C-alpha positions in Angstrom: -41.5 43.4 -79.8 -42.3 41.6 -76.3 -40.6 38.5 -77.9 -37.5 40.4 -79.0 -37.1 41.9 -75.3 -37.3 38.5 -73.8 -34.8 37.1 -76.0 -32.4 40.1 -75.3 -32.8 39.4 -71.6 -32.1 35.8 -72.0 -29.0 36.6 -74.0 -27.7 38.8 -71.1 -28.2 36.1 -68.5 -26.3 33.5 -70.6 -23.3 35.8 -71.0 -23.1 36.6 -67.2 -20.0 35.1 -65.4 -20.7 32.2 -62.9 -20.0 33.4 -59.4 -16.7 31.6 -58.4 -17.2 29.8 -54.8 -14.0 30.0 -52.7 -12.6 26.6 -51.6 -13.2 25.3 -48.2 -10.2 24.7 -46.3 -9.8 22.5 -43.6 -8.7 24.2 -40.3 -4.9 23.5 -39.4 -4.8 20.7 -36.9 -4.2 21.8 -33.2 -0.6 20.4 -32.4 0.1 20.3 -28.6 3.3 21.9 -27.6 6.3 19.5 -26.9 6.7 18.6 -23.2 10.1 19.7 -22.0 12.8 17.4 -21.7 16.8 17.3 -21.5 19.0 17.1 -24.4 21.0 14.6 -22.1 20.0 11.9 -19.8 20.3 12.2 -16.0 24.0 12.7 -15.1 24.6 9.6 -13.0 28.0 9.3 -14.4 29.0 12.3 -12.0 29.1 9.4 -9.2 32.5 8.0 -11.0 34.4 11.0 -9.7 32.3 12.5 -6.7 29.2 12.2 -4.4 25.8 13.7 -5.7 22.3 14.3 -4.2 19.6 12.3 -5.8 16.1 13.8 -6.1 13.4 11.4 -4.7 9.8 12.3 -4.4 7.5 10.8 -1.9 3.9 10.1 -1.5 3.3 8.4 2.0 0.7 7.4 4.3 3.0 7.7 7.2 2.5 10.1 10.0 4.9 13.1 10.3 7.2 13.2 13.1 9.3 16.1 14.6 13.0 15.3 14.4 16.3 17.1 13.6 17.1 14.4 11.5 15.8 14.3 8.0 15.4 10.4 7.8 13.3 10.4 10.9 10.8 12.9 9.8 8.1 10.5 9.0 7.2 7.6 11.5 5.8 4.0 11.3 2.3 5.2 12.3 -0.6 5.6 10.0 -1.6 9.1 9.1 -4.8 7.9 7.5 -4.1 10.5 4.5 -1.6 11.0 1.8 1.2 13.3 2.2 3.9 14.4 -0.1 7.6 15.3 0.3 10.6 16.3 -1.9 13.7 14.4 -0.7 17.4 14.5 -1.4 19.6 11.5 -0.8 23.3 11.6 -0.6 25.1 9.0 -2.6 28.9 8.7 -2.4 30.9 8.1 -5.5 31.9 4.7 -6.9 35.2 5.2 -5.6 33.9 4.7 -2.1 31.1 2.2 -2.8 30.6 -0.5 -5.4 27.5 -0.7 -7.6 24.7 -2.3 -5.4 26.5 -1.3 -2.0 24.6 0.7 0.5 26.9 2.0 3.0 25.1 3.9 5.7 26.6 6.1 8.7 28.1 4.1 11.5 26.7 4.2 15.1 29.6 6.2 16.2 28.7 9.1 13.7 24.9 8.6 13.7 23.1 7.9 17.1 20.5 9.4 19.4 23.0 12.2 20.7 24.8 13.0 17.3 24.0 12.9 13.5 27.4 13.4 11.5 27.0 11.4 8.4 29.9 11.7 6.0 28.8 12.7 2.3 32.0 11.3 0.9 31.3 7.7 2.2 27.6 7.5 3.2 24.3 7.0 1.8 21.9 9.0 3.8 18.7 11.5 3.5 20.1 14.9 3.4 16.8 16.9 3.3 13.0 16.6 3.4 10.7 19.2 2.1 6.9 18.5 2.9 4.5 19.9 0.1 1.0 19.8 -0.6 -0.3 17.9 -3.6 -0.2 20.6 -6.2 3.1 21.4 -5.4 4.2 17.7 -5.5 2.9 17.5 -9.1 4.7 20.7 -10.0 7.9 19.3 -8.6 7.6 16.1 -10.3 6.7 17.7 -13.6 9.7 20.1 -13.3 12.2 16.9 -12.6 10.6 15.3 -15.5 11.9 18.0 -17.7 15.4 17.6 -16.6 15.4 14.0 -18.0 15.7 13.0 -21.6 13.3 10.0 -21.4 10.5 11.5 -19.2 10.2 8.2 -17.6 8.5 8.0 -14.2 9.5 5.0 -11.7 7.1 4.3 -8.8 8.9 2.3 -6.2 6.9 0.5 -3.3 9.0 -0.6 -0.6 8.6 -4.0 1.4 8.2 -5.3 5.1 10.3 -4.1 7.7 11.4 -0.8 6.1 11.5 2.6 7.5 11.0 5.9 5.7 14.8 6.6 5.8 15.3 3.1 4.4 12.9 3.4 1.7 14.8 6.4 0.6 18.3 5.4 0.4 17.0 2.0 -1.2 15.2 3.9 -3.9 18.1 6.1 -4.6 20.7 3.4 -4.7 18.4 1.4 -7.2 18.0 4.2 -9.7 21.5 5.3 -9.4 22.9 1.8 -10.1 20.3 1.3 -12.7 21.5 4.5 -14.5 17.8 5.3 -14.7 17.3 8.2 -16.9 14.0 9.4 -15.1 12.1 10.7 -12.1 11.6 8.5 -9.1 8.6 8.6 -6.6 8.5 6.3 -3.6 5.1 5.2 -2.2 5.9 4.5 1.4 3.4 2.9 3.5 3.7 2.8 7.4 5.9 -0.2 7.8 6.7 -0.6 11.6 10.3 -1.3 10.6 10.5 -4.1 13.0 11.2 -7.8 12.2 8.5 -8.7 14.8 6.0 -6.4 13.2 5.1 -8.7 10.2 1.2 -8.9 10.8 0.9 -5.3 11.5 2.8 -4.7 8.3 0.7 -6.9 6.4 -2.4 -5.1 7.5 -1.0 -1.8 6.9 0.0 -2.7 3.3 -3.2 -3.8 2.4 -4.6 -0.4 4.1 -2.5 1.6 1.7 -3.7 0.2 -1.4 -6.4 3.0 -1.9 -4.1 5.9 -1.3 -1.7 4.2 -4.1 -4.6 3.9 -6.5 -5.3 7.7 -5.9 -1.6 8.6 -6.6 -1.7 6.4 -9.9 -4.9 7.8 -10.8 -4.5 11.3 -10.4 -1.3 13.0 -9.1 1.1 11.2 -11.4 -0.6 11.6 -14.6 -1.2 15.3 -14.0 2.7 15.4 -14.2 2.6 14.1 -17.7 5.4 11.5 -17.9 6.0 9.8 -21.2 6.0 6.3 -19.6 5.1 5.1 -16.1 6.8 2.0 -14.4 6.0 0.3 -11.5 8.3 -1.7 -9.1 7.3 -3.5 -6.0 9.4 -5.2 -3.5 8.3 -7.8 -0.9 5.1 -6.7 0.9 5.1 -3.8 -1.4 3.6 -6.1 -4.1 0.6 -6.4 -1.6 0.1 -2.8 -1.8 -0.1 -2.8 -5.7 -2.2 -5.7 -5.6 -4.8 -4.2 -3.3 -4.7 -1.1 -5.4 -5.5 -3.2 -8.6 -8.5 -5.0 -6.9 -10.0 -1.6 -6.2 -10.1 -0.8 -9.9 -13.1 -1.0 -12.3 -13.1 -1.7 -16.0 -13.9 2.1 -16.4 -11.3 3.4 -14.2 -8.9 6.2 -15.5 -5.6 4.7 -14.8 -2.7 5.4 -16.9 -1.2 2.3 -19.0 1.9 1.1 -17.2 5.1 0.3 -19.3 6.7 -2.1 -17.1 5.4 -3.6 -13.8 7.9 -5.6 -11.8 7.3 -7.8 -8.9 10.4 -8.4 -7.0 10.3 -11.2 -4.4 6.6 -10.5 -4.0 5.0 -11.4 -0.6 1.6 -12.0 -2.0 -0.8 -14.9 -1.9 -0.3 -16.6 -5.3 -3.8 -17.8 -5.6 -5.3 -14.2 -4.9 -2.7 -12.9 -7.4 -3.9 -15.3 -10.2 -7.6 -14.6 -9.6 -8.1 -11.3 -8.7 -4.8 -9.1 -9.3 -3.2 -10.3 -12.6 -6.5 -10.2 -14.8 -7.1 -6.3 -13.6 -3.4 -5.5 -14.4 -2.7 -7.2 -17.7 -5.0 -4.8 -19.7 -3.3 -1.7 -18.1 0.4 -2.9 -18.8 2.9 -3.6 -21.6 4.9 -6.0 -19.7 4.5 -7.5 -16.3 7.6 -9.4 -14.7 7.8 -11.6 -11.7 11.4 -12.3 -10.1 11.0 -15.4 -7.7 13.7 -17.3 -5.9 13.7 -20.7 -4.0 16.5 -19.3 -1.8 14.1 -16.5 -0.3 14.3 -17.7 3.4 11.8 -14.5 4.2 9.2 -15.8 1.9 9.7 -19.3 3.3 9.0 -17.9 6.6 6.0 -16.0 5.2 4.6 -19.3 3.7 4.5 -20.9 7.0 2.9 -17.9 8.8 0.2 -17.5 6.1 -0.2 -21.2 5.2 -0.3 -20.4 1.5 2.2 -20.4 -1.3 3.8 -16.8 -1.9 4.0 -15.4 -5.4 7.9 -15.0 -5.0 8.9 -18.5 -4.2 10.3 -20.5 -6.9 10.9 -24.4 -6.8 8.3 -26.9 -7.8 5.4 -24.4 -7.5 7.0 -21.6 -9.4 4.2 -19.2 -10.8 3.9 -19.1 -14.5 1.1 -17.4 -16.0 0.0 -16.1 -19.3 0.5 -12.5 -19.4 3.4 -12.4 -17.1 7.2 -13.1 -17.6 8.6 -15.1 -14.8 12.2 -14.9 -13.9 13.6 -17.6 -11.6 16.4 -15.7 -9.7 17.6 -18.6 -7.7 21.0 -18.8 -9.0 22.1 -15.4 -7.9 22.9 -14.2 -4.4 20.9 -11.7 -2.4 21.1 -10.4 1.1 21.3 -12.8 4.3 18.0 -14.0 3.8 17.9 -14.0 -0.1 15.2 -11.5 0.0 16.8 -8.4 -1.3 18.4 -8.8 -4.7 19.1 -4.9 -5.3 22.6 -5.3 -4.3 23.4 -8.1 -6.7 25.1 -7.0 -9.8 23.4 -9.4 -12.2 20.3 -8.5 -10.9 20.8 -5.0 -11.3 22.0 -5.6 -14.9 18.8 -7.4 -15.9 16.4 -4.8 -14.2 18.3 -2.1 -16.1 17.8 -4.0 -19.4 14.0 -4.2 -18.7 13.3 -0.6 -17.1 15.8 1.5 -18.8 15.9 -0.2 -22.1 12.4 -2.3 -22.2 14.0 -5.3 -23.6 12.2 -8.6 -23.5 13.7 -11.7 -21.6 14.9 -13.2 -25.1 17.2 -10.2 -25.4 18.8 -10.4 -22.0 21.3 -12.7 -20.5 18.6 -15.2 -19.4 18.1 -18.9 -20.1 14.7 -19.9 -21.4 13.1 -23.2 -19.7 10.2 -24.8 -21.2 8.1 -27.4 -19.3 4.8 -28.6 -19.9 4.0 -26.2 -22.4 5.0 -23.2 -20.2 8.2 -21.2 -20.6 9.9 -19.1 -18.0 13.5 -17.6 -17.8 16.4 -18.0 -15.2 19.5 -16.4 -14.6 22.9 -18.2 -15.7 24.3 -17.3 -12.2 26.5 -14.8 -10.4 29.5 -13.4 -12.0 32.6 -15.1 -10.7 
């Protein structure tokens, strides 16, 4: 009887249904919301028919100054701190100025007693709004949302440049490049005097830490898609100093394009200390040099060392950097400023706006002793 009961219990256990274990489903991936952007690029084409006001954002170590004239709101004195401003620059239509031209108000309409720029004819700073660091990031992020590319260009001006001159030059560059992005000018306290070279050189080096803080913290917080650096003349010294202050574990973002135009930098220091730190952090590094740059010839005499932006027999060609010899195109009277040259602007647009390598631009390759660099074909005649 006992064996019969055990047999019946075992049969019941064998007939019982096996419990179904529900499948384990992986959690749905968290998708970050798409960053806001415009369906169309920044409308620089409006300059074909009329003037427009270009938004330019400033991060500066200049001391603020009291003035009724917007372009004089920051001086050439060092504030020893990083300040921020939102600036509007009036740009007249292409009917009034050619691409690359920078018409500024005449002394009759702008002088110590009168400020009457003509919006239909002149490039000038129309407004300056100081903001704190949080509002600066918010405004830059909001401006990025009005572009299709969400690119951000940081322009670092050179020697003998006032706050106003830096603003109007930056506006002219991005307008003539048809740059679909947001522009930030890092403005260090240049004395804006041809006799202030040594003072400017020290001020540029002192500003490197502030530029590094801008690149490390404020700009990444605005979340651009791509970040470009453009240094002109002694502005390249500021970029170089910032790079020498970095460490291998630094939280700097990766740069898309880094451009040195006529850089007034010790070529030896650049090769030893700056380029090795910059190369791992940039997709492409470009040098524009010229043997017709009289300003850099003078700088070489003052510093008694070769300048990075000089071409000729000692043109700097290094692995990890593309060198462009701009000796065949015409700059300003000293051959130091090329931002008014149509050929230069076309190449810079192909680089910054389109990301094209030298082989896909209107440049001629030159190979010597195993090294290759590029040069312009010459000015358009």
